[in-house]
PADREN-959900 format. One line per field, with one value per residue (C-alpha): z negated, y, x; residue number from 0. Coordinates in nm, 2 decimals, always signed. Layout:
<atoms>
up	[Z	...]
north	[Y	...]
east	[X	...]
pos	[NUM	...]
</atoms>
This chain:
<atoms>
up	[-8.73	-8.87	-9.20	-9.21	-9.15	-9.43	-9.69	-9.61	-9.61	-9.92	-10.13	-10.07	-9.99	-10.29	-10.50	-10.38	-10.34	-10.70	-10.78	-10.59	-10.75	-11.07	-10.92	-10.87	-11.17	-11.37	-11.14	-11.20	-11.54	-11.71	-11.87	-12.24	-12.08	-12.45	-12.51	-12.16	-12.23	-12.57	-12.41	-12.17	-12.40	-12.70	-12.52	-12.16	-12.09	-12.38	-12.30	-11.95	-12.07	-12.33	-12.10	-11.80	-12.03	-12.20	-11.87	-11.72	-11.79	-11.88	-11.91	-12.03	-11.69	-11.54	-11.82	-11.78	-11.38	-11.42	-11.68	-11.45	-11.16	-11.35	-11.51	-11.17	-10.99	-11.27	-11.33	-10.96	-10.90	-11.19	-11.03	-10.70	-10.84	-11.07	-10.75	-10.55	-10.82	-10.82	-10.45	-10.43	-10.73	-10.97	-11.31	-11.59	-11.69	-11.31	-11.33	-11.63	-11.48	-11.17	-11.31	-11.54	-11.24	-11.05	-11.32	-11.50	-11.26	-11.29	-11.36	-11.57	-11.48	-11.09	-11.10	-11.27	-11.03	-10.74	-10.83	-10.94	-10.60	-10.42	-10.57	-10.64	-11.03	-11.01	-11.35	-11.25	-11.05	-11.31	-11.60	-11.37	-11.35	-11.73	-11.82	-11.57	-11.73	-12.08	-11.96	-11.83	-12.19	-12.34	-12.09	-12.15	-12.53	-12.54	-12.23	-12.13	-12.47	-12.51	-12.18	-12.29	-12.57	-12.86	-13.19	-13.42	-13.62	-13.25	-13.13	-13.46	-13.39	-13.05	-13.14	-13.41	-13.15	-12.93	-13.19	-13.28	-12.90	-12.87	-12.50	-12.71	-12.94	-12.67	-12.49	-12.79	-12.89	-12.56	-12.53	-12.90	-12.79	-12.45	-12.57	-12.89	-12.69	-12.87	-12.72	-12.77	-12.89	-12.67	-12.90	-12.81	-12.47	-12.33	-12.43	-12.32	-11.97	-11.96	-12.05	-11.78	-11.51	-11.57	-11.62	-11.28	-11.21	-11.55	-11.49	-11.13	-11.22	-11.53	-11.32	-11.07	-11.38	-11.50	-11.18	-11.09	-11.16	-11.08	-10.82	-10.61	-10.62	-10.61	-10.58	-10.32	-10.20	-10.53	-10.56	-10.19	-10.29	-10.61	-10.40	-10.14	-10.41	-10.58	-10.29	-10.02	-10.18	-10.47	-10.26	-10.05	-10.32	-10.50	-10.16	-10.19	-10.55	-10.49	-10.21	-10.47	-10.71	-10.47	-10.54	-10.30	-10.28	-10.50	-10.76	-10.48	-10.34	-10.68	-10.78	-10.45	-10.46	-10.81	-10.69	-10.47	-10.71	-10.79	-11.08	-11.41	-11.57	-11.89	-11.72	-11.71	-12.06	-12.17	-12.02	-12.14	-12.54	-12.49	-12.27	-11.99	-11.65	-11.73	-11.41	-11.20	-11.34	-11.28	-10.91	-10.89	-11.00	-10.80	-10.47	-10.53	-10.60	-10.27	-10.07	-10.20	-10.03	-9.72	-9.89	-10.09	-9.78	-9.59	-9.90	-9.94	-9.59	-9.58	-9.90	-9.74	-9.40	-9.56	-9.87]
north	[+10.18	+10.50	+10.42	+10.08	+10.18	+10.46	+10.19	+9.96	+10.23	+10.44	+10.19	+9.82	+9.85	+10.08	+9.81	+9.52	+9.72	+9.75	+9.41	+9.30	+9.55	+9.39	+9.03	+9.16	+9.32	+8.99	+8.76	+9.00	+9.09	+8.85	+9.11	+9.08	+9.00	+9.01	+9.38	+9.49	+9.34	+9.49	+9.84	+9.77	+9.63	+9.88	+10.20	+10.25	+10.07	+10.22	+10.57	+10.51	+10.41	+10.67	+10.96	+10.84	+10.77	+11.11	+11.30	+11.13	+11.17	+10.83	+10.77	+10.46	+10.41	+10.39	+10.16	+9.93	+9.91	+9.81	+9.53	+9.40	+9.39	+9.19	+8.96	+8.89	+8.85	+8.64	+8.39	+8.33	+8.27	+8.02	+7.81	+7.79	+7.68	+7.43	+7.31	+7.28	+7.09	+6.86	+6.81	+6.76	+6.55	+6.72	+6.61	+6.81	+6.95	+7.08	+7.19	+7.42	+7.55	+7.62	+7.80	+8.02	+8.13	+8.26	+8.42	+8.60	+8.81	+9.07	+9.38	+9.55	+9.52	+9.49	+9.66	+9.97	+10.08	+9.96	+10.17	+10.48	+10.47	+10.43	+10.69	+10.92	+10.87	+11.01	+10.96	+10.82	+10.55	+10.48	+10.46	+10.20	+10.01	+10.01	+9.87	+9.58	+9.54	+9.52	+9.29	+9.06	+9.08	+8.97	+8.71	+8.58	+8.55	+8.39	+8.19	+8.15	+8.01	+7.78	+7.61	+7.47	+7.30	+7.52	+7.43	+7.64	+7.78	+7.87	+8.01	+8.24	+8.35	+8.45	+8.66	+8.83	+8.89	+9.08	+9.26	+9.39	+9.48	+9.81	+9.84	+9.81	+10.07	+10.31	+10.27	+10.33	+10.65	+10.80	+10.75	+10.92	+11.22	+11.27	+11.27	+11.47	+11.72	+11.73	+11.89	+11.72	+11.91	+11.95	+11.73	+11.43	+11.53	+11.57	+11.21	+11.05	+11.22	+11.11	+10.73	+10.74	+10.89	+10.62	+10.31	+10.23	+10.17	+9.99	+9.76	+9.66	+9.58	+9.38	+9.18	+9.10	+9.01	+8.76	+8.59	+8.61	+8.24	+8.07	+7.78	+7.59	+7.23	+7.04	+7.04	+7.27	+7.18	+7.31	+7.60	+7.69	+7.64	+7.87	+8.14	+8.13	+8.16	+8.46	+8.63	+8.58	+8.46	+8.65	+8.99	+8.87	+8.77	+9.11	+9.26	+9.09	+9.19	+9.57	+9.56	+9.40	+9.65	+9.93	+10.09	+10.33	+10.56	+10.57	+10.30	+10.06	+10.12	+10.09	+9.75	+9.58	+9.65	+9.52	+9.20	+9.13	+9.14	+8.82	+8.55	+8.72	+8.59	+8.54	+8.24	+8.07	+8.18	+8.02	+7.70	+7.69	+7.78	+7.47	+7.25	+7.25	+7.22	+7.52	+7.45	+7.45	+7.75	+7.93	+7.85	+8.00	+8.31	+8.31	+8.21	+8.46	+8.75	+8.71	+8.66	+8.95	+9.19	+9.11	+9.02	+9.33	+9.53	+9.43	+9.48	+9.83	+9.91	+9.73	+9.95	+10.24	+10.17	+10.04	+10.32]
east	[+9.72	+9.86	+9.63	+9.79	+10.15	+10.12	+9.98	+10.27	+10.55	+10.39	+10.24	+10.33	+10.70	+10.79	+10.60	+10.80	+11.12	+11.09	+10.99	+11.32	+11.51	+11.40	+11.52	+11.85	+11.93	+11.79	+12.01	+12.31	+12.30	+12.07	+11.85	+11.66	+11.34	+11.18	+11.28	+11.19	+10.83	+10.80	+10.89	+10.60	+10.37	+10.41	+10.50	+10.49	+10.15	+9.97	+10.09	+9.94	+9.62	+9.56	+9.66	+9.44	+9.16	+9.20	+9.23	+8.91	+8.55	+8.44	+8.07	+7.85	+7.72	+8.09	+8.20	+7.90	+7.95	+8.28	+8.22	+7.93	+8.14	+8.41	+8.14	+7.98	+8.33	+8.50	+8.22	+8.17	+8.55	+8.55	+8.26	+8.40	+8.71	+8.57	+8.37	+8.69	+8.88	+8.60	+8.60	+9.00	+8.98	+9.23	+9.25	+9.16	+9.48	+9.56	+9.18	+9.24	+9.57	+9.39	+9.13	+9.35	+9.57	+9.25	+9.08	+9.40	+9.53	+9.83	+9.62	+9.88	+10.26	+10.12	+9.76	+9.85	+10.13	+9.93	+9.63	+9.86	+10.04	+9.70	+9.50	+9.80	+9.75	+9.37	+9.25	+8.92	+9.06	+9.31	+9.05	+8.87	+9.19	+9.24	+8.89	+8.95	+9.30	+9.12	+8.84	+9.13	+9.32	+8.99	+8.98	+9.34	+9.29	+8.94	+8.90	+9.27	+9.35	+9.03	+9.07	+9.41	+9.26	+9.36	+9.29	+9.06	+9.38	+9.53	+9.20	+9.18	+9.54	+9.47	+9.17	+9.40	+9.66	+9.40	+9.25	+9.61	+9.69	+9.81	+9.65	+9.32	+9.40	+9.53	+9.20	+8.99	+9.21	+9.19	+8.81	+8.78	+9.03	+8.85	+8.49	+8.56	+8.78	+9.09	+9.39	+9.70	+10.00	+10.30	+10.52	+10.29	+10.18	+10.53	+10.66	+10.34	+10.39	+10.73	+10.62	+10.36	+10.62	+10.86	+10.59	+10.56	+10.92	+10.98	+10.70	+10.76	+11.11	+11.01	+10.78	+11.04	+11.29	+11.01	+10.97	+11.36	+11.43	+11.09	+11.10	+10.90	+10.95	+10.61	+10.21	+10.21	+9.88	+9.72	+9.95	+9.83	+9.49	+9.53	+9.66	+9.38	+9.14	+9.32	+9.44	+9.15	+8.86	+8.87	+8.86	+8.57	+8.36	+8.42	+8.31	+8.01	+7.94	+8.00	+7.73	+7.49	+7.57	+7.53	+7.86	+8.07	+8.35	+8.63	+8.49	+8.41	+8.78	+8.94	+8.72	+8.80	+9.18	+9.19	+9.04	+9.33	+9.64	+9.83	+9.80	+9.90	+10.22	+10.01	+9.87	+10.21	+10.29	+9.98	+10.05	+10.41	+10.24	+10.01	+10.23	+9.95	+10.19	+10.39	+10.58	+10.28	+10.15	+10.48	+10.47	+10.13	+10.26	+10.57	+10.35	+10.08	+10.31	+10.50	+10.21	+10.02	+10.23	+10.04	+9.71	+9.69	+9.83	+9.51	+9.27	+9.39	+9.33	+8.99	+8.90	+8.95	+8.78	+8.47	+8.44]
pos	[0	1	2	3	4	5	6	7	8	9	10	11	12	13	14	15	16	17	18	19	20	21	22	23	24	25	26	27	28	29	30	31	32	33	34	35	36	37	38	39	40	41	42	43	44	45	46	47	48	49	50	51	52	53	54	55	56	57	58	59	60	61	62	63	64	65	66	67	68	69	70	71	72	73	74	75	76	77	78	79	80	81	82	83	84	85	86	87	88	89	90	91	92	93	94	95	96	97	98	99	100	101	102	103	104	105	106	107	108	109	110	111	112	113	114	115	116	117	118	119	120	121	122	123	124	125	126	127	128	129	130	131	132	133	134	135	136	137	138	139	140	141	142	143	144	145	146	147	148	149	150	151	152	153	154	155	156	157	158	159	160	161	162	163	164	165	166	167	168	169	170	171	172	173	174	175	176	177	178	179	180	181	182	183	184	185	186	187	188	189	190	191	192	193	194	195	196	197	198	199	200	201	202	203	204	205	206	207	208	209	210	211	212	213	214	215	216	217	218	219	220	221	222	223	224	225	226	227	228	229	230	231	232	233	234	235	236	237	238	239	240	241	242	243	244	245	246	247	248	249	250	251	252	253	254	255	256	257	258	259	260	261	262	263	264	265	266	267	268	269	270	271	272	273	274	275	276	277	278	279	280	281	282	283	284	285	286	287	288	289	290	291	292	293	294	295	296	297	298	299	300	301	302	303	304	305	306]
</atoms>
C-alpha cells in the first residue's frame, strides 16, 4: 500500500496536476497551441532525447530488444482491434480510427514525463522510452497515414516529414556523440540541461491545453472499446511479450509502463487531416487520457511488484 500511495502522490498526481493546469490556462487565455507545439517539437523534446541518449550506454542488443518488443506488441494489438471491429460490425472508417487510437499512443508529451518521474531521469530508462517513441513516430508517418487512405503524393509527403523530424536527428546525434565519446562544451550542455529540466512541465501543460476543448457527444461504445484495448488489454499483452522475450529489471519495467500510455493526439490530427471521423478520434484521445490516471497507476505498481 505504501508503494501505491507513493506512485500516486509522486508520479501520477504531479502528471495530472500539470495537465489540469494546462487545461485551465488554455480555457482562460486561449494560448497559441501552434507555438506551444513548436517549442516542444523543435527544442524541448529533441534536447531531452539528445541528452538521455548521450548519457546512456546504448547497445545494439538493447535497441533490438526494444524494437522487437514494440513490433510484437503493436502487431498483436492491431490484430485484436481488427478482430474486435469485425465482431462488433464497425464500418471501415470506424475500424481505421479505432486501430489508430490503439496503435498510436502518447509516448512523447505523456510518456517521456512519466518515464522521467518513475525512473528519476535515469538515462537507461529514458533511452528505452525514446526508442519506443521513435518507433511510434515511424508508425504515425507510415501506417497511421496510409490507413487513412492517403494518396501516393500524401504518403510521400508524410515520409519526407518523418525524415525531417528533429526527434530523429536528435536520436542519431545522441548516438553519434555517445559512441564517439565526444564531450559537450558548457555553452551547449547548459542550454540542453535547462531545456530538459523544463520539458516535463511544458509538455504536460501542452497536453492539457490540447485536450481542453475536446468533448464527448456520441459513439461512446467504440470509445469505451478503444480505451479498454489501449489502457488495459495493451499492458496485458505487453506483459506476455516481456515474459516471452525473457526480459527483466528496469527494461521490463520501462517497457510495461510504456504500453499503458493513452491514445496519441497524433491519431486525432491524422483523422482531421484526412477527414476520417475526427470528432470520434478526438473523443478517444480525451477519454483514454482521463482514464489513464487510474490505469497507469496500476501498471506502474504492477511493474515494480513483478520486476
